[in-house]
TORKENU-442075 format. One record per residue (C-alpha): residue number from 0; residue in three letters; y negated, z negated, x. Coordinates in pm, whole numbers, plus 50000, padded with zeros to 5 digits. Layout:
N
<rec num="NUM" residuo="ALA" v="Y" w="Z" u="X"/>
...
% end
This chain:
322
<rec num="0" residuo="UNK" v="61383" w="74210" u="08673"/>
<rec num="1" residuo="UNK" v="61441" w="74072" u="09032"/>
<rec num="2" residuo="UNK" v="61287" w="73721" u="08950"/>
<rec num="3" residuo="UNK" v="61321" w="73484" u="08669"/>
<rec num="4" residuo="UNK" v="61209" w="73507" u="08346"/>
<rec num="5" residuo="UNK" v="61114" w="73123" u="08250"/>
<rec num="6" residuo="UNK" v="61023" w="72844" u="08500"/>
<rec num="7" residuo="UNK" v="60935" w="72525" u="08427"/>
<rec num="8" residuo="UNK" v="60755" w="72232" u="08717"/>
<rec num="9" residuo="UNK" v="60684" w="71898" u="08600"/>
<rec num="10" residuo="UNK" v="60709" w="71896" u="08259"/>
<rec num="11" residuo="UNK" v="60624" w="71556" u="08111"/>
<rec num="12" residuo="UNK" v="60517" w="71442" u="07776"/>
<rec num="13" residuo="UNK" v="60430" w="71098" u="07601"/>
<rec num="14" residuo="UNK" v="60327" w="71005" u="07245"/>
<rec num="15" residuo="UNK" v="60150" w="70684" u="07132"/>
<rec num="16" residuo="UNK" v="60406" w="70482" u="06832"/>
<rec num="17" residuo="UNK" v="60181" w="70230" u="06612"/>
<rec num="18" residuo="UNK" v="60298" w="69879" u="06707"/>
<rec num="19" residuo="UNK" v="60099" w="69713" u="06364"/>
<rec num="20" residuo="UNK" v="59762" w="69619" u="06269"/>
<rec num="21" residuo="UNK" v="59662" w="69430" u="06532"/>
<rec num="22" residuo="UNK" v="59864" w="69585" u="06840"/>
<rec num="23" residuo="UNK" v="59783" w="69811" u="07086"/>
<rec num="24" residuo="UNK" v="59961" w="70154" u="07039"/>
<rec num="25" residuo="UNK" v="60321" w="70185" u="07283"/>
<rec num="26" residuo="UNK" v="60327" w="70492" u="07466"/>
<rec num="27" residuo="UNK" v="60679" w="70627" u="07480"/>
<rec num="28" residuo="UNK" v="60763" w="70845" u="07774"/>
<rec num="29" residuo="UNK" v="60919" w="71163" u="07603"/>
<rec num="30" residuo="UNK" v="60995" w="71392" u="07824"/>
<rec num="31" residuo="UNK" v="60927" w="71337" u="08268"/>
<rec num="32" residuo="UNK" v="60954" w="71552" u="08503"/>
<rec num="33" residuo="UNK" v="61186" w="71813" u="08390"/>
<rec num="34" residuo="UNK" v="61163" w="72175" u="08619"/>
<rec num="35" residuo="UNK" v="61440" w="72451" u="08583"/>
<rec num="36" residuo="UNK" v="61469" w="72804" u="08593"/>
<rec num="37" residuo="UNK" v="61607" w="73081" u="08333"/>
<rec num="38" residuo="UNK" v="61700" w="73397" u="08418"/>
<rec num="39" residuo="UNK" v="61713" w="73721" u="08230"/>
<rec num="40" residuo="UNK" v="62043" w="73735" u="07995"/>
<rec num="41" residuo="UNK" v="62091" w="73359" u="08122"/>
<rec num="42" residuo="UNK" v="62181" w="73071" u="07938"/>
<rec num="43" residuo="UNK" v="62095" w="72700" u="08017"/>
<rec num="44" residuo="UNK" v="62262" w="72451" u="07821"/>
<rec num="45" residuo="UNK" v="62028" w="72113" u="07788"/>
<rec num="46" residuo="UNK" v="62274" w="71834" u="07725"/>
<rec num="47" residuo="UNK" v="62253" w="71470" u="07652"/>
<rec num="48" residuo="UNK" v="62260" w="71218" u="07386"/>
<rec num="49" residuo="UNK" v="62019" w="71115" u="07076"/>
<rec num="50" residuo="UNK" v="61683" w="71063" u="07213"/>
<rec num="51" residuo="UNK" v="61716" w="71193" u="07547"/>
<rec num="52" residuo="UNK" v="61425" w="71413" u="07495"/>
<rec num="53" residuo="UNK" v="61594" w="71774" u="07458"/>
<rec num="54" residuo="UNK" v="61427" w="71825" u="07106"/>
<rec num="55" residuo="UNK" v="61065" w="71779" u="07274"/>
<rec num="56" residuo="UNK" v="61155" w="71954" u="07586"/>
<rec num="57" residuo="UNK" v="61236" w="72262" u="07335"/>
<rec num="58" residuo="UNK" v="60934" w="72222" u="07151"/>
<rec num="59" residuo="UNK" v="60700" w="72246" u="07481"/>
<rec num="60" residuo="UNK" v="60860" w="72579" u="07563"/>
<rec num="61" residuo="UNK" v="60804" w="72678" u="07168"/>
<rec num="62" residuo="UNK" v="60441" w="72589" u="07224"/>
<rec num="63" residuo="UNK" v="60479" w="72354" u="06942"/>
<rec num="64" residuo="UNK" v="60421" w="72082" u="07139"/>
<rec num="65" residuo="UNK" v="60160" w="72038" u="07462"/>
<rec num="66" residuo="UNK" v="60277" w="71882" u="07776"/>
<rec num="67" residuo="UNK" v="60066" w="71625" u="07937"/>
<rec num="68" residuo="UNK" v="60168" w="71747" u="08277"/>
<rec num="69" residuo="UNK" v="60369" w="72030" u="08450"/>
<rec num="70" residuo="UNK" v="60381" w="72396" u="08466"/>
<rec num="71" residuo="UNK" v="60527" w="72676" u="08247"/>
<rec num="72" residuo="UNK" v="60580" w="73012" u="08447"/>
<rec num="73" residuo="UNK" v="60666" w="73292" u="08233"/>
<rec num="74" residuo="UNK" v="60730" w="73603" u="08423"/>
<rec num="75" residuo="UNK" v="60587" w="73456" u="08718"/>
<rec num="76" residuo="UNK" v="60262" w="73387" u="08567"/>
<rec num="77" residuo="UNK" v="60131" w="73070" u="08495"/>
<rec num="78" residuo="UNK" v="60133" w="72953" u="08047"/>
<rec num="79" residuo="UNK" v="59789" w="72770" u="07962"/>
<rec num="80" residuo="UNK" v="59868" w="72616" u="07611"/>
<rec num="81" residuo="UNK" v="59504" w="72602" u="07608"/>
<rec num="82" residuo="UNK" v="59460" w="72984" u="07599"/>
<rec num="83" residuo="UNK" v="59453" w="73158" u="07266"/>
<rec num="84" residuo="UNK" v="59629" w="73458" u="07423"/>
<rec num="85" residuo="UNK" v="59900" w="73299" u="07671"/>
<rec num="86" residuo="UNK" v="59986" w="73044" u="07271"/>
<rec num="87" residuo="UNK" v="60031" w="73401" u="07123"/>
<rec num="88" residuo="UNK" v="60202" w="73471" u="07416"/>
<rec num="89" residuo="UNK" v="60497" w="73195" u="07383"/>
<rec num="90" residuo="UNK" v="60502" w="73229" u="07027"/>
<rec num="91" residuo="UNK" v="60607" w="73640" u="07074"/>
<rec num="92" residuo="UNK" v="60851" w="73606" u="07378"/>
<rec num="93" residuo="UNK" v="61034" w="73278" u="07275"/>
<rec num="94" residuo="UNK" v="61156" w="73214" u="06959"/>
<rec num="95" residuo="UNK" v="61269" w="72855" u="06811"/>
<rec num="96" residuo="UNK" v="61608" w="72840" u="06604"/>
<rec num="97" residuo="UNK" v="61628" w="72490" u="06426"/>
<rec num="98" residuo="UNK" v="61925" w="72288" u="06392"/>
<rec num="99" residuo="UNK" v="61938" w="72304" u="05974"/>
<rec num="100" residuo="UNK" v="61876" w="72666" u="05912"/>
<rec num="101" residuo="UNK" v="61856" w="72569" u="05553"/>
<rec num="102" residuo="UNK" v="61518" w="72367" u="05572"/>
<rec num="103" residuo="UNK" v="61352" w="72630" u="05750"/>
<rec num="104" residuo="UNK" v="61424" w="72866" u="05424"/>
<rec num="105" residuo="UNK" v="61202" w="72884" u="05139"/>
<rec num="106" residuo="UNK" v="61427" w="72850" u="04854"/>
<rec num="107" residuo="UNK" v="61200" w="73066" u="04633"/>
<rec num="108" residuo="UNK" v="61159" w="73346" u="04837"/>
<rec num="109" residuo="UNK" v="61408" w="73628" u="04943"/>
<rec num="110" residuo="UNK" v="61501" w="73666" u="05287"/>
<rec num="111" residuo="UNK" v="61319" w="73964" u="05325"/>
<rec num="112" residuo="UNK" v="61019" w="73792" u="05330"/>
<rec num="113" residuo="UNK" v="61137" w="73571" u="05558"/>
<rec num="114" residuo="UNK" v="61235" w="73770" u="05811"/>
<rec num="115" residuo="UNK" v="60889" w="73996" u="05717"/>
<rec num="116" residuo="UNK" v="60677" w="73649" u="05858"/>
<rec num="117" residuo="UNK" v="60745" w="73731" u="06246"/>
<rec num="118" residuo="UNK" v="60679" w="74081" u="06210"/>
<rec num="119" residuo="UNK" v="60316" w="73997" u="06089"/>
<rec num="120" residuo="UNK" v="60239" w="73886" u="06440"/>
<rec num="121" residuo="UNK" v="60380" w="74136" u="06644"/>
<rec num="122" residuo="UNK" v="60200" w="74455" u="06717"/>
<rec num="123" residuo="UNK" v="60451" w="74612" u="06884"/>
<rec num="124" residuo="UNK" v="60623" w="74692" u="06530"/>
<rec num="125" residuo="UNK" v="60386" w="74888" u="06291"/>
<rec num="126" residuo="UNK" v="60397" w="74796" u="05910"/>
<rec num="127" residuo="UNK" v="60571" w="75102" u="05801"/>
<rec num="128" residuo="UNK" v="60872" w="74989" u="06056"/>
<rec num="129" residuo="UNK" v="60914" w="74649" u="05901"/>
<rec num="130" residuo="UNK" v="61174" w="74787" u="05650"/>
<rec num="131" residuo="UNK" v="61387" w="74965" u="05914"/>
<rec num="132" residuo="UNK" v="61347" w="74664" u="06199"/>
<rec num="133" residuo="UNK" v="61458" w="74397" u="05920"/>
<rec num="134" residuo="UNK" v="61779" w="74622" u="05809"/>
<rec num="135" residuo="UNK" v="61846" w="74705" u="06162"/>
<rec num="136" residuo="UNK" v="61864" w="74290" u="06309"/>
<rec num="137" residuo="UNK" v="62053" w="74221" u="05941"/>
<rec num="138" residuo="UNK" v="62322" w="74453" u="06047"/>
<rec num="139" residuo="UNK" v="62341" w="74307" u="06405"/>
<rec num="140" residuo="UNK" v="62405" w="73945" u="06258"/>
<rec num="141" residuo="UNK" v="62655" w="74047" u="06004"/>
<rec num="142" residuo="UNK" v="62447" w="74087" u="05698"/>
<rec num="143" residuo="UNK" v="62429" w="74348" u="05485"/>
<rec num="144" residuo="UNK" v="62043" w="74536" u="05417"/>
<rec num="145" residuo="UNK" v="62100" w="74488" u="05011"/>
<rec num="146" residuo="UNK" v="62129" w="74118" u="05101"/>
<rec num="147" residuo="UNK" v="61738" w="74082" u="05204"/>
<rec num="148" residuo="UNK" v="61647" w="74020" u="04862"/>
<rec num="149" residuo="UNK" v="61895" w="73753" u="04783"/>
<rec num="150" residuo="UNK" v="61772" w="73405" u="04771"/>
<rec num="151" residuo="UNK" v="61892" w="73172" u="05040"/>
<rec num="152" residuo="UNK" v="62131" w="72934" u="04789"/>
<rec num="153" residuo="UNK" v="62299" w="73293" u="04749"/>
<rec num="154" residuo="UNK" v="62428" w="73279" u="05110"/>
<rec num="155" residuo="UNK" v="62667" w="73057" u="05275"/>
<rec num="156" residuo="UNK" v="62585" w="72763" u="05590"/>
<rec num="157" residuo="UNK" v="62697" w="73022" u="05842"/>
<rec num="158" residuo="UNK" v="62523" w="73312" u="05648"/>
<rec num="159" residuo="UNK" v="62175" w="73098" u="05665"/>
<rec num="160" residuo="UNK" v="62247" w="73069" u="06040"/>
<rec num="161" residuo="UNK" v="62303" w="73395" u="06090"/>
<rec num="162" residuo="UNK" v="61925" w="73473" u="05907"/>
<rec num="163" residuo="UNK" v="61801" w="73209" u="06121"/>
<rec num="164" residuo="UNK" v="61906" w="73390" u="06426"/>
<rec num="165" residuo="UNK" v="61775" w="73730" u="06268"/>
<rec num="166" residuo="UNK" v="61436" w="73603" u="06206"/>
<rec num="167" residuo="UNK" v="61433" w="73445" u="06604"/>
<rec num="168" residuo="UNK" v="61535" w="73845" u="06713"/>
<rec num="169" residuo="UNK" v="61340" w="74037" u="06450"/>
<rec num="170" residuo="UNK" v="61024" w="74046" u="06685"/>
<rec num="171" residuo="UNK" v="61206" w="74113" u="07010"/>
<rec num="172" residuo="UNK" v="61147" w="73779" u="07210"/>
<rec num="173" residuo="UNK" v="61333" w="73788" u="07531"/>
<rec num="174" residuo="UNK" v="61420" w="73398" u="07500"/>
<rec num="175" residuo="UNK" v="61557" w="73215" u="07226"/>
<rec num="176" residuo="UNK" v="61533" w="72839" u="07204"/>
<rec num="177" residuo="UNK" v="61871" w="72752" u="06990"/>
<rec num="178" residuo="UNK" v="61825" w="72322" u="06889"/>
<rec num="179" residuo="UNK" v="62183" w="72247" u="06809"/>
<rec num="180" residuo="UNK" v="62270" w="72534" u="06596"/>
<rec num="181" residuo="UNK" v="62606" w="72476" u="06542"/>
<rec num="182" residuo="UNK" v="62605" w="72070" u="06426"/>
<rec num="183" residuo="UNK" v="62602" w="72167" u="06019"/>
<rec num="184" residuo="UNK" v="62899" w="72444" u="06046"/>
<rec num="185" residuo="UNK" v="63264" w="72402" u="06033"/>
<rec num="186" residuo="UNK" v="63457" w="72476" u="06328"/>
<rec num="187" residuo="UNK" v="63574" w="72805" u="06240"/>
<rec num="188" residuo="UNK" v="63185" w="72929" u="06140"/>
<rec num="189" residuo="UNK" v="63074" w="72776" u="06412"/>
<rec num="190" residuo="UNK" v="63327" w="72971" u="06631"/>
<rec num="191" residuo="UNK" v="63170" w="73305" u="06480"/>
<rec num="192" residuo="UNK" v="62815" w="73253" u="06554"/>
<rec num="193" residuo="UNK" v="62898" w="73137" u="06947"/>
<rec num="194" residuo="UNK" v="63067" w="73509" u="06945"/>
<rec num="195" residuo="UNK" v="62743" w="73690" u="06754"/>
<rec num="196" residuo="UNK" v="62487" w="73500" u="06978"/>
<rec num="197" residuo="UNK" v="62705" w="73611" u="07349"/>
<rec num="198" residuo="UNK" v="62702" w="73976" u="07168"/>
<rec num="199" residuo="UNK" v="62379" w="73990" u="07117"/>
<rec num="200" residuo="UNK" v="62319" w="73870" u="07436"/>
<rec num="201" residuo="UNK" v="62471" w="74135" u="07609"/>
<rec num="202" residuo="UNK" v="62331" w="74444" u="07394"/>
<rec num="203" residuo="UNK" v="61959" w="74290" u="07343"/>
<rec num="204" residuo="UNK" v="61962" w="74119" u="07702"/>
<rec num="205" residuo="UNK" v="61804" w="73785" u="07517"/>
<rec num="206" residuo="UNK" v="61787" w="73488" u="07746"/>
<rec num="207" residuo="UNK" v="61893" w="73120" u="07584"/>
<rec num="208" residuo="UNK" v="61798" w="72760" u="07586"/>
<rec num="209" residuo="UNK" v="62071" w="72603" u="07397"/>
<rec num="210" residuo="UNK" v="62059" w="72256" u="07252"/>
<rec num="211" residuo="UNK" v="62399" w="72113" u="07254"/>
<rec num="212" residuo="UNK" v="62587" w="71773" u="07262"/>
<rec num="213" residuo="UNK" v="62906" w="72003" u="07227"/>
<rec num="214" residuo="UNK" v="63013" w="72008" u="07592"/>
<rec num="215" residuo="UNK" v="63321" w="72250" u="07536"/>
<rec num="216" residuo="UNK" v="63117" w="72527" u="07381"/>
<rec num="217" residuo="UNK" v="62855" w="72455" u="07669"/>
<rec num="218" residuo="UNK" v="63095" w="72493" u="07926"/>
<rec num="219" residuo="UNK" v="63209" w="72851" u="07713"/>
<rec num="220" residuo="UNK" v="62836" w="72969" u="07674"/>
<rec num="221" residuo="UNK" v="62675" w="72845" u="07975"/>
<rec num="222" residuo="UNK" v="62563" w="72977" u="08294"/>
<rec num="223" residuo="UNK" v="62327" w="72683" u="08386"/>
<rec num="224" residuo="UNK" v="62319" w="72311" u="08259"/>
<rec num="225" residuo="UNK" v="62082" w="72069" u="08249"/>
<rec num="226" residuo="UNK" v="62193" w="71677" u="08164"/>
<rec num="227" residuo="UNK" v="61867" w="71449" u="08036"/>
<rec num="228" residuo="UNK" v="61884" w="71117" u="07967"/>
<rec num="229" residuo="UNK" v="61582" w="70853" u="07883"/>
<rec num="230" residuo="UNK" v="61374" w="71170" u="07882"/>
<rec num="231" residuo="UNK" v="61463" w="71257" u="08267"/>
<rec num="232" residuo="UNK" v="61678" w="71502" u="08430"/>
<rec num="233" residuo="UNK" v="61971" w="71339" u="08575"/>
<rec num="234" residuo="UNK" v="62174" w="71670" u="08668"/>
<rec num="235" residuo="UNK" v="62064" w="72065" u="08705"/>
<rec num="236" residuo="UNK" v="62311" w="72312" u="08804"/>
<rec num="237" residuo="UNK" v="62533" w="72625" u="08783"/>
<rec num="238" residuo="UNK" v="62767" w="72534" u="08479"/>
<rec num="239" residuo="UNK" v="63101" w="72556" u="08735"/>
<rec num="240" residuo="UNK" v="62941" w="72335" u="08971"/>
<rec num="241" residuo="UNK" v="62784" w="72059" u="08748"/>
<rec num="242" residuo="UNK" v="63154" w="72058" u="08567"/>
<rec num="243" residuo="UNK" v="63385" w="72042" u="08826"/>
<rec num="244" residuo="UNK" v="63188" w="71849" u="09062"/>
<rec num="245" residuo="UNK" v="62911" w="71631" u="08891"/>
<rec num="246" residuo="UNK" v="62712" w="71432" u="09109"/>
<rec num="247" residuo="UNK" v="62531" w="71178" u="08881"/>
<rec num="248" residuo="UNK" v="62704" w="70896" u="08675"/>
<rec num="249" residuo="UNK" v="62568" w="70976" u="08365"/>
<rec num="250" residuo="UNK" v="62687" w="71322" u="08398"/>
<rec num="251" residuo="UNK" v="63053" w="71191" u="08510"/>
<rec num="252" residuo="UNK" v="63078" w="70948" u="08181"/>
<rec num="253" residuo="UNK" v="62955" w="71219" u="07957"/>
<rec num="254" residuo="UNK" v="63243" w="71463" u="08124"/>
<rec num="255" residuo="UNK" v="63498" w="71148" u="08060"/>
<rec num="256" residuo="UNK" v="63436" w="71120" u="07735"/>
<rec num="257" residuo="UNK" v="63553" w="71460" u="07621"/>
<rec num="258" residuo="UNK" v="63932" w="71520" u="07595"/>
<rec num="259" residuo="UNK" v="63947" w="71832" u="07635"/>
<rec num="260" residuo="UNK" v="63707" w="71831" u="07950"/>
<rec num="261" residuo="UNK" v="63862" w="71485" u="08145"/>
<rec num="262" residuo="UNK" v="63986" w="71546" u="08521"/>
<rec num="263" residuo="UNK" v="64158" w="71258" u="08681"/>
<rec num="264" residuo="UNK" v="63915" w="71176" u="08909"/>
<rec num="265" residuo="UNK" v="63708" w="71090" u="08587"/>
<rec num="266" residuo="UNK" v="63902" w="70870" u="08432"/>
<rec num="267" residuo="UNK" v="63803" w="70582" u="08602"/>
<rec num="268" residuo="UNK" v="63427" w="70629" u="08481"/>
<rec num="269" residuo="UNK" v="63569" w="70570" u="08129"/>
<rec num="270" residuo="UNK" v="63686" w="70210" u="08194"/>
<rec num="271" residuo="UNK" v="63420" w="70135" u="08412"/>
<rec num="272" residuo="UNK" v="63103" w="70235" u="08176"/>
<rec num="273" residuo="UNK" v="62852" w="69940" u="08111"/>
<rec num="274" residuo="UNK" v="62755" w="69865" u="07770"/>
<rec num="275" residuo="UNK" v="62409" w="69905" u="07700"/>
<rec num="276" residuo="UNK" v="62268" w="69579" u="07697"/>
<rec num="277" residuo="UNK" v="61867" w="69626" u="07686"/>
<rec num="278" residuo="UNK" v="61649" w="69903" u="07597"/>
<rec num="279" residuo="UNK" v="61546" w="70164" u="07825"/>
<rec num="280" residuo="UNK" v="61246" w="70146" u="08022"/>
<rec num="281" residuo="UNK" v="61112" w="70464" u="08147"/>
<rec num="282" residuo="UNK" v="60859" w="70346" u="08301"/>
<rec num="283" residuo="UNK" v="61103" w="70081" u="08602"/>
<rec num="284" residuo="UNK" v="61359" w="70225" u="08783"/>
<rec num="285" residuo="UNK" v="61593" w="70490" u="08671"/>
<rec num="286" residuo="UNK" v="61652" w="70506" u="08244"/>
<rec num="287" residuo="UNK" v="62022" w="70484" u="08328"/>
<rec num="288" residuo="UNK" v="62035" w="70191" u="08523"/>
<rec num="289" residuo="UNK" v="62171" w="69940" u="08235"/>
<rec num="290" residuo="UNK" v="62452" w="70160" u="08207"/>
<rec num="291" residuo="UNK" v="62567" w="70281" u="08524"/>
<rec num="292" residuo="UNK" v="62863" w="70132" u="08724"/>
<rec num="293" residuo="UNK" v="62726" w="70173" u="09038"/>
<rec num="294" residuo="UNK" v="62334" w="70059" u="08988"/>
<rec num="295" residuo="UNK" v="62185" w="69825" u="09292"/>
<rec num="296" residuo="UNK" v="61893" w="69682" u="09292"/>
<rec num="297" residuo="UNK" v="61660" w="69956" u="09426"/>
<rec num="298" residuo="UNK" v="61780" w="70149" u="09061"/>
<rec num="299" residuo="UNK" v="61627" w="69849" u="08826"/>
<rec num="300" residuo="UNK" v="61245" w="69908" u="09009"/>
<rec num="301" residuo="UNK" v="61209" w="70266" u="09191"/>
<rec num="302" residuo="UNK" v="61292" w="70561" u="08927"/>
<rec num="303" residuo="UNK" v="61458" w="70818" u="09176"/>
<rec num="304" residuo="UNK" v="61389" w="71204" u="09323"/>
<rec num="305" residuo="UNK" v="61520" w="71471" u="09223"/>
<rec num="306" residuo="UNK" v="61778" w="71547" u="09529"/>
<rec num="307" residuo="UNK" v="61962" w="71808" u="09595"/>
<rec num="308" residuo="UNK" v="62385" w="71740" u="09650"/>
<rec num="309" residuo="UNK" v="62580" w="72053" u="09697"/>
<rec num="310" residuo="UNK" v="62416" w="72331" u="09490"/>
<rec num="311" residuo="UNK" v="62289" w="72089" u="09195"/>
<rec num="312" residuo="UNK" v="61991" w="71864" u="09156"/>
<rec num="313" residuo="UNK" v="62051" w="71521" u="09113"/>
<rec num="314" residuo="UNK" v="61882" w="71269" u="09014"/>
<rec num="315" residuo="UNK" v="62050" w="70914" u="09170"/>
<rec num="316" residuo="UNK" v="61922" w="70683" u="09432"/>
<rec num="317" residuo="UNK" v="62330" w="70687" u="09534"/>
<rec num="318" residuo="UNK" v="62347" w="71097" u="09505"/>
<rec num="319" residuo="UNK" v="62631" w="71234" u="09790"/>
<rec num="320" residuo="UNK" v="62728" w="70936" u="09791"/>
<rec num="321" residuo="UNK" v="62935" w="70886" u="09486"/>
% end
């Protein structure tokens, strides 16, 4: 395939939040104007702190939530969230791995029943092939076929995450969205899961949207990275470009806060970081303005455009000058 497998353009989503019986609901902009491309057998990591909109983006890609604005292209064709055939396409070609696999497994059902559910909606796999397909997937993720009769509590945390990966793979998706898949695991088990995902990507050609706050892992597995803050894109580009030449103050602050990733040029950003003194207002100015050491009056009142800087896209009024 020559072109990208997935393209998003200007994805935005807001939610209504109640403020009490006699008050108008508050509109919360969860994500705003998110654009990126994902290639075949490529990994895009989405990073940012809690509340940055990463999970909302994942749910939109997976068809769990619908965007208010923007476009999603799958292999060059627009996906309509209101068309049943396109919704079925998303559920078949894009699979989601949740942060805590234990919560997605029925404690009273054997693993076989968990893995067979995605196959019911996949006409490419005939019913008489279900058992064979499930056994193959279990072996690919390092489990034994006979373990398909076990209940979830009989597995370790790392094994349950392998089951979650198997469930995502069983219907032969082309894209897997992994939302913090390592956060509940020990470091040694994290390494096993990372190696498993990379091995499956090489053998199956699957593409990943990997959501994580672990920048060390992100640097190791990613082709591209999307940095989010306050629901907006701060920086986007190839992993080496963004990590070696970060163009946004927030990206620099993230990298400077991780000992293993610190560079001499970034150390000053750790000292100059301002403390968050007011809540994020995504309707006025840059969402990062109250923490930015280079913020000006323009940053308080005008939301920055997506600006090309070197090989990256940076959303900053001072892009290219810091």
